C-alpha positions as CSV (number, residue, x, y, z in Angstrom):
1,M,32.9,154.4,54.6
2,D,32.2,155.9,51.1
3,E,28.9,157.7,50.4
4,M,26.0,155.3,50.2
5,R,24.1,155.4,46.8
6,V,20.5,154.1,47.3
7,A,17.8,153.3,44.7
8,L,14.3,152.6,45.6
9,V,11.9,150.0,44.1
10,H,8.1,150.2,44.8
11,D,5.3,148.1,43.4
12,W,3.4,151.0,41.8
13,L,2.9,154.8,42.3
14,V,-0.7,155.3,41.2
15,D,-2.5,156.4,44.4
16,F,-1.2,157.8,47.6
17,G,-1.7,155.6,50.7
18,G,0.3,154.1,53.6
19,A,2.8,152.3,51.6
20,E,3.5,155.5,49.6
21,S,4.0,157.5,52.8
22,V,6.9,155.0,53.5
23,V,8.4,155.5,50.1
24,E,8.1,159.3,50.8
25,A,9.9,159.0,54.0
26,L,12.6,156.8,52.4
27,V,13.1,159.4,49.8
28,E,13.6,162.1,52.5
29,T,15.9,159.9,54.4
30,F,18.2,158.4,51.8
31,L,18.0,161.0,49.0
32,P,17.9,158.6,46.1
33,K,18.2,159.7,42.6
34,D,16.1,156.9,41.1
35,I,12.8,155.1,41.9
36,H,11.7,152.0,39.9
37,T,8.1,151.0,39.8
38,L,5.6,149.2,37.6
39,F,3.3,152.2,37.1
40,Y,3.5,156.0,37.8
41,D,0.8,158.6,37.8
42,P,2.6,161.9,38.2
43,E,-0.5,163.9,38.7
44,N,-0.9,162.2,42.1
45,F,2.5,162.9,43.3
46,A,3.2,166.4,42.0
47,S,3.5,167.8,45.6
48,S,5.5,164.9,46.9
49,P,9.2,164.6,47.1
50,I,8.8,161.4,45.2
51,S,8.3,163.5,42.1
52,K,11.9,165.0,42.6
53,C,13.4,161.6,41.8
54,R,13.9,160.0,38.4
55,I,11.0,157.6,38.0
56,H,11.7,154.5,36.0
57,T,8.7,152.4,35.0
58,T,7.9,149.2,33.0
59,F,6.5,148.4,29.6
60,L,3.1,148.0,31.3
61,D,2.8,151.8,32.2
62,T,0.3,153.4,30.0
63,K,-2.7,155.8,30.9
64,W,-5.1,152.9,30.0
65,A,-3.3,150.5,32.4
66,R,-3.0,152.9,35.3
67,R,-6.8,152.9,35.6
68,R,-6.9,148.9,35.4
69,Y,-3.5,147.9,36.7
70,R,-4.9,145.3,39.1
71,K,-6.3,143.4,36.2
72,L,-2.8,143.0,34.9
73,L,-1.5,141.2,37.9
74,P,-0.2,138.0,36.2
75,L,2.1,140.1,34.2
76,F,3.7,141.8,37.2
77,P,6.5,139.2,38.0
78,F,7.6,139.4,34.4
79,A,7.6,143.2,34.4
80,V,9.5,143.8,37.7
81,E,12.2,141.3,36.7
82,R,12.9,143.6,33.7
83,L,13.6,146.7,35.7
84,K,17.3,147.7,35.4
85,I,18.6,148.8,38.7
86,T,22.0,150.5,38.2
87,D,24.2,153.4,39.6
88,C,23.7,152.4,43.3
89,D,25.1,150.0,45.9
90,V,22.0,149.7,48.1
91,V,18.6,148.7,46.8
92,I,15.5,149.3,49.1
93,S,12.4,147.6,47.9
94,S,9.0,148.7,49.3
95,S,7.0,145.8,48.6
96,H,3.4,144.6,49.2
97,C,3.2,142.7,45.9
98,V,6.2,142.0,43.6
99,A,8.9,144.8,44.3
100,H,10.9,142.4,46.4
101,G,11.4,140.2,43.3
102,V,13.5,142.8,41.5
103,R,16.8,141.6,40.1
104,T,20.0,143.1,41.6
105,T,23.7,142.3,41.2
106,P,25.8,140.5,43.9
107,E,27.5,143.7,44.6
108,Q,24.3,145.4,45.5
109,L,22.8,145.1,49.0
110,H,19.2,144.5,48.6
111,I,17.0,145.4,51.7
112,C,13.1,144.9,51.5
113,Y,10.8,146.9,53.5
114,C,7.7,144.5,53.4
115,H,4.2,145.7,53.9
116,T,3.1,142.2,53.4
117,P,3.7,139.2,51.1
118,I,1.0,139.3,48.4
119,R,-2.3,138.9,50.4
120,Y,-4.5,137.6,47.6
121,A,-1.9,134.9,46.7
122,W,-1.4,133.5,50.2
123,D,-3.5,133.4,53.4
124,M,-6.3,135.7,52.1
125,M,-6.9,134.2,48.7
126,D,-10.3,132.7,49.4
127,E,-11.5,135.8,51.2
128,Y,-10.5,137.9,48.3
129,L,-12.1,135.7,45.7
130,A,-15.2,135.6,47.7
131,L,-15.5,139.4,48.1
132,S,-14.6,139.8,44.4
133,G,-17.6,137.4,43.4
134,M,-15.2,134.8,42.2
135,A,-15.7,132.1,44.8
136,S,-16.7,129.6,42.0
137,G,-17.2,129.2,38.3
138,P,-14.9,129.7,35.4
139,K,-13.5,133.0,36.5
140,S,-12.6,131.5,39.9
141,W,-10.6,128.7,38.1
142,L,-8.7,131.2,36.1
143,A,-8.0,133.4,39.1
144,K,-6.8,130.5,41.2
145,A,-4.5,129.2,38.5
146,A,-3.0,132.7,38.0
147,L,-2.7,133.1,41.9
148,S,-1.0,129.7,42.3
149,Y,1.6,130.8,39.6
150,I,2.3,134.0,41.4
151,R,2.5,132.2,44.8
152,R,5.2,129.9,43.4
153,W,7.1,132.8,41.9
154,D,6.7,134.7,45.1
155,R,8.4,132.1,47.2
156,R,11.2,131.4,44.6
157,V,12.2,135.1,44.5
158,S,12.0,135.9,48.3
159,S,15.7,135.0,48.5
160,R,16.6,137.9,46.3
161,A,16.4,140.3,49.2
162,R,19.4,140.0,51.7
163,Y,17.3,141.3,54.6
164,Y,13.6,141.9,55.3
165,V,12.0,144.6,57.4
166,S,8.4,144.2,58.4
167,N,5.9,146.9,59.1
168,S,4.5,145.0,62.1
169,N,5.2,141.8,64.0
170,F,2.0,140.5,62.4
171,I,3.7,140.8,58.9
172,A,7.0,139.5,60.3
173,S,5.0,136.4,61.1
174,R,3.4,136.3,57.8
175,I,6.9,136.6,56.1
176,K,8.1,133.6,58.1
177,N,5.1,131.5,57.2
178,C,5.1,132.4,53.5
179,W,8.7,132.6,52.7
180,G,10.6,131.0,55.6
181,K,12.5,134.4,56.2
182,E,13.2,136.2,59.3
183,A,12.3,139.9,59.5
184,V,12.9,142.9,61.9
185,T,10.0,145.0,62.5
186,I,10.3,148.8,62.0
187,Y,6.9,150.4,62.3
188,P,6.1,152.8,59.4
189,P,6.0,156.7,59.9
190,C,2.7,158.1,60.9
191,G,1.4,161.6,61.2
192,V,1.3,162.3,65.0
193,E,1.2,166.0,65.0
194,P,-2.0,167.6,66.8
195,L,-4.1,169.9,65.1
196,E,-3.2,173.6,65.5
197,E,-6.6,174.6,66.6
198,G,-8.8,172.7,68.9
199,T,-11.7,170.7,67.4
200,P,-14.8,170.1,69.5
201,K,-16.3,166.6,69.5
202,G,-19.3,165.9,67.6
203,G,-22.0,163.1,68.0
204,H,-20.8,161.0,65.0
205,F,-18.5,158.0,64.3
206,I,-16.2,158.0,61.3
207,F,-14.8,155.5,58.8
208,A,-12.1,156.7,56.4
209,S,-10.5,154.7,53.6
210,R,-10.5,154.1,49.9
211,L,-13.8,152.2,49.2
212,V,-12.4,148.8,48.1
213,Q,-13.7,145.4,49.3
214,Y,-11.1,144.3,51.8
215,K,-11.5,147.6,53.7
216,R,-15.0,146.4,54.8
217,A,-16.9,149.6,54.4
218,D,-19.9,147.3,53.9
219,L,-19.8,146.2,57.5
220,V,-20.0,149.9,58.6
221,V,-23.0,150.6,56.4
222,E,-24.7,147.5,57.5
223,A,-23.9,148.1,61.2
224,A,-25.0,151.7,61.0
225,G,-28.6,150.7,60.9
226,K,-28.2,148.9,64.2
227,I,-26.2,151.7,65.9
228,G,-28.5,154.7,65.4
229,A,-25.9,157.4,65.8
230,P,-24.6,159.2,62.9
231,V,-21.9,157.5,60.8
232,R,-19.8,159.5,58.3
233,I,-17.8,157.8,55.6
234,A,-14.7,159.5,54.0
235,G,-13.3,158.1,50.9
236,G,-14.1,157.2,47.3
237,G,-13.6,154.1,45.2
238,P,-15.3,151.4,43.3
239,Q,-17.7,150.5,46.1
240,L,-19.2,153.9,46.5
241,A,-22.2,153.7,44.3
242,E,-23.2,150.2,45.8
243,L,-22.7,151.4,49.4
244,Q,-24.9,154.5,48.8
245,K,-27.8,152.2,47.7
246,T,-27.9,150.2,50.8
247,A,-26.9,152.9,53.4
248,P,-29.5,153.9,56.1
249,D,-30.4,157.6,56.6
250,N,-27.8,158.0,59.4
251,V,-24.9,157.4,57.1
252,T,-23.3,160.4,55.3
253,F,-20.8,160.0,52.5
254,L,-18.2,162.8,52.5
255,G,-16.2,161.6,49.4
256,H,-12.5,162.0,49.1
257,L,-11.3,164.7,51.5
258,P,-8.1,166.8,51.5
259,K,-5.8,165.8,54.3
260,D,-6.4,168.6,56.6
261,E,-10.1,168.4,56.2
262,L,-10.0,164.6,56.9
263,R,-7.9,165.2,60.1
264,R,-10.6,167.7,61.3
265,E,-13.3,165.1,60.6
266,I,-11.5,162.4,62.5
267,A,-10.6,164.9,65.4
268,S,-14.3,165.8,65.8
269,A,-15.6,162.0,65.7
270,R,-16.5,160.2,68.9
271,A,-14.4,157.2,67.5
272,L,-12.8,155.9,64.4
273,I,-14.3,152.7,63.0
274,F,-11.6,150.4,61.6
275,P,-13.1,147.1,60.5
276,A,-10.3,145.8,58.1
277,L,-7.7,143.2,58.7
278,E,-4.7,145.3,58.0
279,D,-1.0,144.6,57.9
280,F,-0.3,147.6,60.1
281,G,-2.9,150.4,59.6
282,I,-1.6,154.1,59.8
283,L,-5.2,155.7,60.3
284,P,-5.8,154.2,63.8
285,V,-2.4,155.7,65.1
286,E,-3.3,159.1,63.5
287,A,-6.7,159.1,64.9
288,Q,-5.1,158.6,68.4
289,A,-2.8,161.4,67.7
290,L,-5.9,163.6,67.3
291,G,-7.5,162.3,70.4
292,T,-10.0,160.0,68.9
293,P,-10.4,156.5,70.2
294,V,-10.5,153.4,67.8
295,I,-13.1,150.7,67.5
296,A,-11.0,148.1,65.5
297,Y,-11.2,144.5,64.3
298,G,-9.1,142.6,66.7
299,R,-6.6,141.0,64.3
300,G,-3.6,142.1,62.4
301,G,-1.7,145.3,62.9
302,A,-4.3,147.0,65.1
303,L,-3.4,144.7,67.9
304,E,0.0,146.5,67.9
305,T,-1.2,150.0,67.8
306,V,-4.6,150.1,69.7
307,V,-4.5,149.6,73.5
308,P,-7.7,148.2,75.1
309,P,-8.7,148.8,78.7
310,A,-7.1,146.5,81.2
311,G,-10.2,145.5,83.1
312,E,-11.4,148.7,84.6
313,D,-8.1,150.4,84.2
314,Y,-8.4,153.0,81.3
315,S,-5.1,154.8,82.0
316,S,-3.4,153.6,78.8
317,A,-6.6,152.7,76.9
318,T,-6.8,154.0,73.3
319,G,-9.7,151.9,72.0
320,I,-11.5,148.7,71.9
321,F,-11.7,145.6,69.6
322,F,-14.6,143.5,68.1
323,D,-14.0,139.8,67.4
324,S,-15.8,139.0,64.1
325,Q,-16.0,140.7,60.8
326,D,-19.7,140.9,60.8
327,S,-22.2,143.8,61.5
328,D,-23.6,142.4,64.7
329,S,-20.0,142.2,66.2
330,L,-19.3,145.7,65.1
331,A,-22.5,147.1,66.4
332,G,-22.0,145.4,69.6
333,A,-18.6,147.0,70.0
334,V,-20.1,150.5,69.2
335,R,-22.7,149.9,71.9
336,K,-19.9,148.9,74.4
337,F,-17.9,152.0,73.4
338,E,-20.9,154.3,74.1
339,R,-21.2,152.9,77.6
340,I,-17.5,153.6,78.4
341,E,-16.7,156.4,76.2
342,K,-16.2,158.9,79.1
343,N,-13.3,156.9,80.5
344,F,-10.9,157.4,77.6
345,R,-8.2,159.9,78.2
346,R,-6.8,162.1,75.4
347,E,-3.3,162.1,77.1
348,A,-3.1,158.3,76.7
349,M,-4.0,158.3,73.0
350,T,-1.7,161.1,72.0
351,E,1.2,159.5,74.2
352,N,0.6,156.0,72.4
353,A,0.7,157.7,69.0
354,K,4.2,159.1,69.5
355,K,5.7,155.6,69.4
356,F,4.9,155.6,65.6
357,S,6.3,159.0,64.6
358,K,8.2,159.7,61.4
359,E,11.3,160.7,63.4
360,R,11.4,157.4,65.1
361,F,11.1,155.7,61.6
362,V,13.9,157.7,60.1
363,R,16.2,156.9,62.9
364,E,15.5,153.1,63.0
365,I,15.6,152.6,59.2
366,S,18.8,154.6,58.9
367,E,20.5,152.7,61.6
368,F,19.4,149.3,60.2
369,V,20.7,150.1,56.6
370,A,23.9,151.5,57.9
371,S,24.6,148.6,60.1
372,R,23.8,145.9,57.5
373,R,26.0,147.7,54.9
374,E,28.9,147.7,57.5
375,D,28.3,143.9,57.9
376,R,29.0,143.1,54.3
């Protein structure tokens, strides 16, 4: 078979998060010349292999828009359909919003690595509107009309990808429910390397994320007053000032930390608190790789990465779950963890984390793309 020419499409390259780590791994695996995206902030990708590719953006991409791009959501479908994907025979879209709706030619094989169908247009619309203060009133009517339009567009263009790969079984189910499409799950690449030097455990719990509404840092702050033990919050974002106003004295805000420093903070924590409903959730895996158990909300991708005790059997346990996204449920889980903390084994956590390594992702996605190309 002739050499495979791959182009990548990603929703936007503004901040670096879990979805962007997938794009980075796809770049290293398939060596594409071109990446197509709605917005691109080169400063945040200067040290990434992503920056070595030719980056093609849309008419929306300005410095002003990069700081406010979420407000332009109704324009995203129009913009992504105007990306020109040429000089390739395989298109891989990395999509959590509109990238899967890119137009390709009949000769091109389009495979979508789907992080999720657009959350706020489908099953989490009411939750997003409530958290954004738009549950009712004129702003709510406008937001619902825009999201209804995007939902109709989203279903219509879901047939543009020939094959779907989901980042978890949870998302494969969402793809089936939203689009009626089957998906094969290939878990995303996670950093599962141990720290070079040993890090002693401290007496604190840690939450780490960009401080945006659906990550539910507010639950951590509210529960902290009921926990009593020190809680550290790593990350910055639009909720920071509000959270600082309401936080009790046992909460420390660390701000945005460099990767190595964040890893040391997680390694030294008693447990990582993970209260969001996530599509997959890379951070719980990386915490386990560092020997830190996870206290997670018991829905979504965390159910596929965190292993609870089997009764009194802790031989494979890597964390525990709480049942409801409220501070009482979270505080109760922390108190339970404190009673059983000594039963968790570092070896079980590091062994479980290895299932989500970058090497495994590269092997599985390479085999998938090659086999689907051969089937054409």
